[in-house]
C-alpha positions in Angstrom: 76.7 -18.1 -29.4 79.7 -20.3 -28.7 83.1 -20.2 -30.4 82.2 -23.5 -32.2 79.0 -22.0 -33.6 80.9 -18.9 -34.8 83.5 -21.1 -36.5 80.8 -23.2 -38.1 78.9 -20.2 -39.3 82.0 -18.7 -40.8 83.0 -22.0 -42.5 79.4 -22.5 -43.8 79.3 -19.0 -45.3 82.5 -19.6 -47.3 81.8 -23.2 -48.4 81.0 -23.5 -52.1 77.3 -23.1 -52.8 76.8 -22.4 -49.0 76.0 -26.0 -48.5 74.5 -26.7 -45.1 72.5 -29.8 -44.5 72.3 -31.2 -41.0 70.0 -34.1 -40.2 69.5 -34.6 -36.5 66.9 -37.4 -36.6 68.1 -40.7 -35.0 66.1 -42.7 -37.5 67.5 -40.9 -40.5 71.0 -41.4 -39.1 70.4 -45.1 -38.6 69.0 -45.5 -42.1 71.9 -43.7 -43.7 74.4 -45.7 -41.7 72.6 -49.0 -42.6 72.6 -48.1 -46.3 76.2 -46.9 -46.2 77.3 -50.2 -44.6 75.4 -52.3 -47.1 76.7 -50.5 -50.1 80.2 -49.8 -48.8 79.7 -46.0 -49.0 80.3 -43.1 -46.7 77.1 -41.8 -45.1 77.2 -38.7 -47.3 77.4 -40.9 -50.4 74.6 -43.1 -49.1 72.3 -40.1 -48.6 73.2 -38.8 -52.1 72.5 -42.2 -53.6 69.2 -42.5 -51.8 68.1 -39.1 -52.8 69.1 -39.6 -56.5 67.3 -43.0 -56.5 64.1 -41.5 -55.1 64.2 -38.5 -57.5 64.6 -40.8 -60.5 61.8 -43.1 -59.3 59.4 -40.2 -58.8 60.3 -38.6 -62.1 59.5 -41.8 -63.9 56.4 -42.6 -62.0 53.0 -42.6 -63.7 50.6 -40.2 -62.0 48.0 -41.9 -59.9 45.0 -40.5 -61.9 46.6 -41.9 -65.1 47.2 -45.3 -63.5 43.6 -45.5 -62.3 42.2 -44.5 -65.7 44.3 -47.3 -67.3 43.0 -49.8 -64.8 39.4 -48.7 -65.4 39.9 -49.0 -69.2 41.4 -52.5 -68.8 38.4 -53.5 -66.6 35.9 -52.1 -69.1 37.7 -54.1 -71.9 37.3 -57.3 -69.8 33.6 -56.7 -68.9 31.1 -59.1 -70.5 28.2 -57.5 -72.3 24.8 -57.7 -70.7 25.8 -56.4 -67.3 23.4 -54.8 -65.0 23.3 -51.8 -62.7 23.6 -52.5 -59.0 21.9 -50.3 -56.3 23.6 -49.1 -53.1 21.8 -51.7 -51.0 22.9 -54.6 -53.2 26.5 -53.3 -53.1 26.4 -52.9 -49.3 25.1 -56.4 -48.9 27.8 -57.7 -51.2 30.4 -56.1 -48.9 28.7 -57.3 -45.8 27.4 -53.9 -44.8 23.8 -54.9 -44.3 
């Protein structure tokens, strides 16, 4: 272990909340830098903003099963009476899977 690693470990151990996040992915770095430049933020602020935005978005998102059920209900409401059942062969032909 180098002196630099020892200093880093000592600092990380004493930092409030023992915060230690290092992202060594070039794409992640480029995206953070791009967002920071667009919004006039530091890269840390850009990462925090992106994470908060995504957490808010996913917290407010309607689950997929619920969205599908709502779409199915809407389609049932739009269906005209007198429909007929279709067999697999007819459906395959309709999709071009003869």
